[in-house]
C-alpha positions in Angstrom: -8.3 -9.3 -11.5 -8.9 -10.3 -8.1 -6.5 -11.9 -5.9 -8.7 -14.5 -4.9 -8.0 -15.8 -8.9 -4.3 -16.6 -6.9 -6.1 -19.0 -4.4 -5.4 -22.2 -6.3 -2.0 -21.2 -7.2 -1.1 -19.9 -3.2 -2.5 -23.6 -2.1 0.4 -25.5 -4.8 3.0 -22.9 -3.3 2.3 -24.1 0.1 1.4 -27.4 -0.4 4.7 -29.5 0.5 5.4 -26.7 3.3 6.0 -27.8 6.7 2.7 -28.4 8.4 3.1 -25.9 11.3 4.4 -22.9 9.0 1.9 -23.7 6.3 -0.9 -23.4 9.6 0.6 -20.5 11.1 0.7 -18.7 7.3 -2.9 -19.8 6.8 -4.2 -18.3 10.3 -2.2 -15.1 9.1 -3.4 -14.4 5.8 -7.5 -15.8 7.6 -6.7 -12.7 10.0 -5.4 -9.9 7.9 -7.8 -11.3 5.3 -5.1 -11.1 2.4 -6.3 -13.0 -0.4 -9.6 -11.2 -0.6 -8.5 -7.7 0.6 -11.3 -5.4 1.3 -9.0 -2.3 2.5 -7.7 0.7 1.4 -5.7 -0.3 -1.5 -9.0 -1.3 -3.3 -10.6 1.2 -5.9 -14.4 1.2 -5.6 -15.3 -1.5 -7.8 -12.9 -4.2 -5.8 -9.6 -4.4 -7.2 -6.4 -3.8 -5.5 -5.0 -0.5 -6.5 -1.5 -1.3 -7.1 -2.6 -4.6 -9.1 -4.9 -2.2 -11.1 -2.1 -0.4 -12.5 -0.2 -3.3 -13.6 -3.1 -4.4 -15.5 -3.6 -1.2 -17.3 -0.1 -0.2 -17.9 0.1 -3.7 -19.3 -3.1 -2.9 -21.9 -1.9 0.0 -22.8 2.0 -1.1 -23.9 1.2 -3.9 -25.3 -1.6 -2.3 -27.4 -4.1 -5.3 -27.4 -7.3 -4.7 -25.1 -8.8 -8.2 -26.5 -6.5 -10.3 -24.5 -8.5 -10.1 -20.8 -5.9 -10.3 -18.1 -7.3 -13.6 -17.0 -5.6 -14.9 -20.7 -2.3 -13.1 -20.2 0.1 -15.2 -18.6 2.8 -12.6 -18.7 0.3 -10.4 -16.7 -1.0 -12.9 -14.0 2.9 -14.2 -13.3 3.6 -10.7 -12.6 1.3 -10.0 -10.7 1.7 -13.1 -8.4 5.1 -12.2 -7.7 4.2 -9.0 -6.5 1.2 -10.0 -4.4 4.1 -12.7 -3.0 6.8 -9.7 -2.5 4.2 -7.4 -1.0 3.0 -10.2 1.9 6.3 -11.1 2.3 7.2 -7.1 3.4 4.4 -7.3 5.2 4.9 -10.3 7.2 8.3 -9.2 7.9 7.2 -5.5 9.4 4.6 -7.3 11.4 7.3 -9.5 12.9 9.2 -5.7 13.3 6.8 -4.0 14.8 5.7 -6.5 17.2 2.2 -6.8 16.1 2.8 -10.8 15.3 5.3 -12.9 17.3 5.8 -16.1 15.2 9.3 -17.4 13.9 7.5 -19.5 11.4 6.0 -16.3 9.3 9.6 -15.5 9.0 10.5 -18.7 7.4 7.1 -17.9 5.3 8.3 -14.5 4.1 11.4 -16.2 3.1 9.7 -19.0 0.8 7.3 -16.3 -0.7 10.0 -13.6 -2.0 11.5 -16.7 -3.3 8.9 -17.7 -5.0 8.4 -13.8 -6.3 12.1 -13.5 -7.1 11.5 -17.3 -9.0 8.4 -15.9 -11.0 10.2 -12.7 -11.8 13.4 -15.1 -13.6 11.1 -16.6 -15.9 11.7 -13.3 -17.8 14.6 -11.2 -16.9 17.9 -13.1 -17.2 20.3 -12.6 -13.8 22.2 -10.2 -15.8 19.1 -8.0 -16.5 18.9 -4.4 -15.6 15.7 -5.0 -14.1 17.3 -6.9 -11.2 19.0 -3.7 -9.8 15.5 -2.0 -9.6 14.5 -4.8 -8.0 17.0 -5.0 -5.6 17.2 -1.6 -5.1 13.6 -1.1 -4.4 13.4 -3.6 -1.4 16.4 -2.3 0.1 14.3 1.1 0.2 11.5 -0.2 1.1 13.0 -1.9 4.0 15.2 1.1 5.2 12.1 3.0 5.0 9.8 0.8 7.2 12.4 0.8 9.7 12.3 4.6 9.6 9.0 4.8 9.9 8.7 3.0 12.8 11.0 4.8 14.8 9.2 8.0 13.1 5.6 6.9 15.0 7.0 5.8 18.0 7.9 10.1 18.7 5.0 12.5 18.7 6.9 14.8 18.0 8.0 13.7 14.6 7.2 16.4 11.6 4.3 14.6 9.9 5.4 15.8 6.6 9.0 14.5 7.3 7.1 11.2 7.8 5.0 11.6 4.7 8.0 11.6 2.4 9.5 8.6 4.4 6.5 7.0 3.0 7.5 7.8 -0.4 10.3 5.1 -0.1 8.0 2.8 1.5 6.0 2.5 -1.3 9.1 1.7 -3.2 8.6 -2.0 -3.4 5.4 -1.5 -5.4 7.7 -0.1 -8.3 9.2 -3.7 -9.2 5.8 -5.0 -10.6 5.6 -1.4 -12.9 9.5 -1.8 -14.0 8.9 -5.5 -14.8 5.8 -4.8 -17.1 7.9 -1.1 -19.1 11.4 -3.5 -19.4 9.1 -6.4 -21.1 7.6 -3.9 -23.7 11.0 -1.9 -23.6 9.1 1.2 -22.3 11.7 2.2 -20.0 11.4 6.1 -21.2 8.4 6.4 -19.6 9.1 4.2 -16.1 10.3 7.5 -14.4 6.7 9.0 -15.0 4.9 5.6 -14.6 6.7 5.6 -10.8 5.6 9.1 -10.2 2.1 8.3 -11.0 1.6 5.1 -9.1 3.6 6.7 -6.4 1.5 9.4 -5.7 -1.8 7.3 -6.2 -0.5 5.0 -3.7 0.5 7.5 -1.2 -3.1 9.2 -0.9 -4.2 5.6 -0.6 -1.6 5.4 2.8 -3.1 8.6 3.9 -6.7 6.9 4.0 -5.3 3.8 5.5 -3.9 6.0 8.3 -6.9 7.8 8.7 -8.8 4.2 9.1 -6.3 3.4 11.4 -6.1 6.3 14.1 -7.6 3.9 17.0 -5.3 0.8 16.6 -2.3 2.8 16.1 -2.9 5.3 18.9 -3.8 2.4 21.0 -0.2 1.4 20.2 1.2 4.3 20.9 2.1 4.7 17.0 1.5 8.0 15.9 0.8 7.7 12.2 0.6 10.6 9.6 -2.8 11.4 9.9 -2.5 11.6 13.7 0.5 14.0 13.9 -1.1 16.2 10.9 -4.1 16.7 12.8 -2.1 17.5 16.3 0.7 19.5 14.2 -1.5 22.9 14.1 -1.8 23.0 18.3 1.4 25.3 19.4 0.9 23.8 22.4 3.5 21.5 24.3 2.0 17.6 24.2 2.9 16.5 27.9 0.7 13.6 28.7 -1.4 11.3 27.0 -5.0 12.6 28.1 -4.0 16.0 27.0 -3.4 13.8 23.6 -6.8 12.3 23.3 -8.5 15.6 24.2 -6.6 17.2 21.4 -6.8 14.4 18.8 -10.9 14.2 19.5 -11.0 18.1 19.2 -9.3 18.0 15.9 -11.8 15.1 14.3 -14.6 17.0 15.7 -13.9 20.0 14.1 -14.3 19.5 10.2 -11.4 21.5 9.3 -9.1 19.0 10.7 -10.5 16.3 8.5 -10.8 18.3 5.3 -7.0 19.0 5.6 -6.2 15.4 5.5 -8.3 14.7 2.3 -7.1 17.9 0.7 -3.6 16.0 1.2 -5.4 13.1 -0.6 -7.4 14.6 -3.6 -4.0 17.0 -3.6 -1.5 13.5 -4.7 -4.7 12.7 -7.0 -4.6 15.6 -8.8 -0.5 15.3 -9.6 -1.3 12.0 -11.0 -4.0 13.3 -12.9 -1.2 16.0 -14.1 1.0 13.0 -14.9 -1.1 11.5 -17.1 -2.2 14.5 -19.0 1.6 15.0 -20.2 1.6 10.7 -20.9 -1.9 10.8 -22.7 -2.3 7.1 -21.1 -6.2 7.9 -21.6 -6.8 4.2 -20.2 -5.7 5.2 -17.0 -7.8 8.0 -16.6 -10.7 5.7 -15.6 -9.0 4.0 -13.2 -8.4 7.6 -11.5 -11.9 8.8 -12.2 -12.8 5.5 -9.8 -10.4 6.1 -7.2 -11.7 9.8 -6.8 -15.1 8.9 -6.1 -14.0 6.0 -3.9 -12.6 9.2 -2.2 -15.5 11.3 -2.0 -17.3 8.4 -0.9 -14.7 7.9 1.9 -14.9 11.5 2.6 -18.7 11.4 3.1 -19.1 8.2 5.2 -16.3 9.0 7.4 -18.1 12.6 8.4 -21.2 10.8 9.1 -20.0 8.0 11.3 -16.1 8.3 12.3 -16.6 10.7 15.4 -19.2 8.0 16.9 -16.5 5.0 16.5 -13.7 6.8 17.8 -15.4 8.2 20.5 -16.6 4.3 21.3 -13.0 3.0 20.9 -11.1 5.5 23.1 -14.0 5.5 25.4 -13.6 9.3 25.5 
């Protein structure tokens, strides 16, 4: 199910919004390419990873693979609600770290979160325990995102500590999974499914950091990959020029990049191990596709990434 499937639903949502708010959000969506995302969240066949997990989970728990994701109203609603929530958070995150400056987008973020809540309320009463996990996940994600922003401004941040904080940021993706497990009364497997999803999503986040090296570095943001590449150096980093040289040397040396991809494959392997214990065969094709995507990503990165970084950093 492509997020483009929600284009008409999105247009209907903003139909009666004030023109300025609607225009700013549309510009933001176009700039970020969020309705037909081509970033790390996709598996190699074009679906956002988080929605693929929801689709596979719903298909497994409903025991009715004959119903397509387009015909499953519950599933469409959950993916829509999760999409609105993710977008609302991304807007706030971009506002917080200064990447965008628009008060109207803050209003859009609030309205998107309200839409998400309204959609979930179609299936869960106010007294349902689902809402405890809903609010806990949002709180955990917001607090972790603030901490990540602070940590990424300090070049002496421990990369492993930063990665552990990423785990909490990913809590936002737990909400849709919790909804599907709650719907089919399968809360007993929720912990394992969340563990599976978190490790797979974290692997994707590392790839995102890898792709964002130039952008983050130019903004004096030291993401996990940058810190990991530099962390093996015993020298004290004093000035920006040293950082440039050290970062480039780690990238040129194949070992540095291999360590990063080793991290990614290790997280994927953890997800595989969890699936083996659950015997959820439907997820294995998702894992295989994602693993193949990472292998292709690695091959392509080794071939042309050095030239890109040299050009961007003007080294």
